C-alpha positions in Angstrom: -40.2 140.2 -4.0 -38.8 143.6 -3.2 -40.9 146.6 -4.2 -39.1 148.5 -6.9 -41.7 151.0 -8.1 -45.0 152.7 -7.4 -46.5 150.3 -9.9 -45.3 147.3 -7.8 -46.7 148.8 -4.6 -50.1 149.6 -6.3 -50.2 146.1 -7.7 -49.6 144.5 -4.3 -52.2 146.8 -2.6 -54.9 145.9 -5.2 -54.6 142.2 -4.9 -54.2 142.5 -1.1 -57.5 144.2 -0.9 -59.2 141.6 -3.0 -58.0 138.6 -1.0 -58.8 140.4 2.3 -62.4 141.2 1.2 -62.8 137.7 -0.2 -61.7 136.1 3.1 -64.1 138.4 5.0 -66.9 137.5 2.6 -66.3 133.8 3.0 -66.2 134.0 6.8 -69.5 135.8 6.8 -71.1 133.1 4.6 -69.8 130.1 6.5 -72.6 128.3 8.3 -73.6 124.9 9.7 -74.7 122.4 7.0 -72.7 124.0 4.2 -70.1 121.9 2.5 -66.5 123.2 2.3 -66.9 123.0 -1.5 -69.9 125.2 -1.4 -68.0 127.8 0.6 -65.0 127.5 -1.7 -67.2 128.0 -4.8 -68.5 131.3 -3.2 -64.9 132.4 -2.7 -63.9 131.4 -6.2 -66.8 133.3 -7.7 -65.8 136.4 -5.6 -62.2 136.3 -6.9 -63.5 135.9 -10.5 -65.9 138.9 -10.2 -62.9 141.0 -9.2 -60.6 139.8 -12.0 -58.3 137.7 -9.7 -57.2 134.1 -10.1 -56.8 131.6 -7.3 -53.1 131.4 -6.3 -53.1 127.8 -5.2 -54.9 126.7 -8.3 -52.7 128.8 -10.6 -49.3 127.9 -9.1 -49.8 124.4 -7.7 -52.9 123.1 -9.5 -54.6 122.8 -6.1 -58.0 121.1 -6.3 -60.0 124.1 -5.1 -59.9 127.9 -5.2 -59.0 128.3 -1.5 -57.7 126.2 1.3 -60.4 125.3 3.8 -59.5 123.4 6.9 -61.6 122.0 9.8 -60.6 121.2 13.4 -57.5 119.0 13.4 -56.7 120.0 9.8 -54.2 122.8 10.3 -53.7 123.9 6.7 -54.2 123.3 3.0 -57.5 121.6 3.5 -59.1 120.5 0.2 -62.7 121.7 -0.4 -65.0 118.8 -0.4 -68.6 118.2 -1.6 -69.1 115.7 1.2 -67.5 117.4 4.1 -70.0 119.6 6.0 -69.3 122.4 8.4 -70.8 121.6 11.8 -71.7 123.6 14.9 -68.6 123.9 17.1 -66.1 123.4 14.3 -62.8 125.3 14.1 -62.8 126.6 10.5 -59.7 128.0 8.8 -59.9 129.7 5.4 -56.7 130.7 3.5 -57.2 132.9 0.5 -54.4 133.8 -1.9 -54.8 135.1 -5.4 -53.1 136.8 -8.4 -54.0 140.0 -10.3 -51.9 141.5 -13.1 -48.9 139.4 -12.1 -49.0 140.2 -8.3 -49.9 137.8 -5.5 -51.2 138.4 -2.0 -52.1 135.8 0.7 -54.2 136.0 3.9 -56.0 133.7 6.2 -58.2 133.5 9.3 -59.8 131.1 11.7 -63.2 131.2 13.4 -65.5 129.0 15.5 -68.9 128.0 14.1 -70.9 128.7 17.3 -71.0 127.6 19.9 -67.3 127.6 20.9 -65.6 126.5 24.0 -63.6 128.8 26.3 -60.4 127.0 25.0 -61.4 127.5 21.4 -61.9 131.2 22.0 -58.6 131.6 23.8 -56.9 129.9 21.0 -58.3 132.4 18.5 -57.4 135.3 20.8 -53.9 134.1 21.3 -53.2 133.5 17.6 -54.5 136.9 16.7 -52.3 138.5 19.3 -49.3 136.4 18.1 -49.8 137.8 14.6 -50.0 141.4 16.0 -47.0 140.9 18.1 -45.0 139.5 15.2 -46.0 142.4 12.9 -45.0 144.9 15.6 -41.3 144.0 15.1 -41.2 144.2 11.3 -39.0 146.9 9.8 -36.0 147.1 7.5 -32.9 145.7 9.1 -34.8 143.6 11.7 -33.8 140.0 12.2 -36.2 137.6 10.5 -36.1 135.3 13.5 -37.6 138.0 15.6 -40.9 137.2 13.9 -40.9 133.7 15.4 -39.6 135.0 18.7 -42.6 137.4 19.0 -45.0 134.6 18.1 -43.4 132.3 20.6 -43.7 134.9 23.4 -47.5 135.0 23.0 -48.0 131.3 22.6 -46.1 130.7 25.8 -48.2 133.3 27.6 -51.4 131.5 26.7 -50.0 128.0 27.1 -50.5 127.0 23.4 -48.0 125.1 21.2 -46.7 126.2 17.8 -46.8 124.1 14.7 -43.1 124.2 13.9 -43.1 122.8 10.3 -45.5 125.5 9.1 -44.4 129.1 8.7 -44.5 132.4 6.9 -42.9 133.3 3.6 -42.1 135.9 0.9 -44.8 136.6 -1.7 -45.3 139.1 -4.5 -44.5 137.9 -8.0 -45.4 134.4 -7.1 -47.2 132.7 -4.2 -44.1 131.6 -2.3 -40.8 133.5 -2.7 -37.7 134.6 -0.8 -37.5 134.9 2.1 -38.6 131.3 2.2 -39.7 129.5 5.3 -39.9 132.0 8.2 -40.3 130.0 11.4 -43.1 130.6 13.8 -40.7 130.1 16.7 -37.3 131.6 17.6 -34.7 129.9 15.4 -31.3 131.1 16.5 -29.7 129.6 13.4 -31.6 132.0 11.1 -29.3 135.0 10.5 -31.4 136.7 7.7 -32.6 140.2 8.0 -35.6 142.0 6.4 -34.9 144.5 3.6 -36.8 147.6 2.8 -39.5 146.8 0.2 -39.6 143.1 1.0 -43.1 141.6 0.6 -43.8 138.9 3.1 -46.6 137.1 4.9 -46.7 136.4 8.6 -49.0 133.5 9.6 -48.7 132.0 13.1 -50.1 128.5 13.6 -51.0 128.0 17.3 -52.3 124.7 18.6 -53.9 123.1 21.6 -50.9 120.8 21.9 -49.5 119.7 18.6 -46.0 120.7 17.4 -46.1 119.4 13.8 -48.4 118.4 11.0 -48.4 115.4 8.6 -49.8 115.2 5.1 -53.0 113.3 4.5 -53.4 110.7 1.7 -54.9 113.4 -0.6 -51.4 114.9 -0.9 -52.5 118.3 0.3 -54.3 118.5 3.7 -51.9 119.0 6.6 -53.2 117.5 9.9 -52.4 117.1 13.6 -53.8 114.4 15.8 -57.5 114.5 16.0 -57.4 115.5 19.7 -55.9 118.9 18.7 -57.1 122.1 17.1 -55.0 124.7 15.3 -55.8 128.4 14.5 -54.0 130.6 11.9 -54.3 134.2 11.0 -52.3 135.7 8.2 -51.5 139.1 6.6 -49.4 140.1 3.6 -47.2 143.2 4.2 -44.5 145.4 2.8 -41.5 146.0 4.9 -40.8 149.8 5.3 -38.0 151.5 7.0 -39.7 151.7 10.4 -42.8 149.5 10.2 -44.9 147.0 8.2 -47.4 148.2 5.7 -50.3 145.7 5.8 -52.0 145.3 2.4 -54.6 142.7 3.5 -57.0 144.7 5.7 -60.6 144.3 4.4 -62.9 147.1 3.7 -65.2 148.0 6.7 -68.4 146.1 6.8 
């Protein structure tokens, strides 16, 4: 969507804050022995307490409130009553929700301690890739610069990029124009950002995988089991000279 009014901006800010605080809450609660469904139920209850509705459930009838992925699961992991979080797991949580007709989307990855040096570097690199991509966002900027800025950091750290996952527009629905924004430099993409655009940026960096496949459940996207993937995501409004991030959580 493109912000047209103060009401639009206020709506995006409100749902942005809710999903950011929900993600922070879920990451604080994650611990070894907990099932991914137990963690998801905590997130679903948090959204409900704040008047928000799960975006994946509302838009796609996803079998959970949030996407929770472990290790070689890169995205869209289905919460399970039998899948337990273990020490050393790479955990990704993606929270998106709707409030009063507005949607926001954010995600984050973490290691359930202890983590290896490589795990921690992957998290560091993915965070920096997100920050570097955001730094180039402004009205009139080339959309493919987002992927170029992600690719620069991935190359510096020696990690690969999941090329068939990307960022997207958001606002009045969970996925909108601009559709698929590559996490790598795509010279064929001639689109530019417009003032007021609401978009996500979500780099997916991996220890060696370049793509994901869909599991038999029809949702979970996986790499080979020998790889791990990290993702961090913010929703933002494109301003004349910068990005306005709406998914920063409240201070702890």
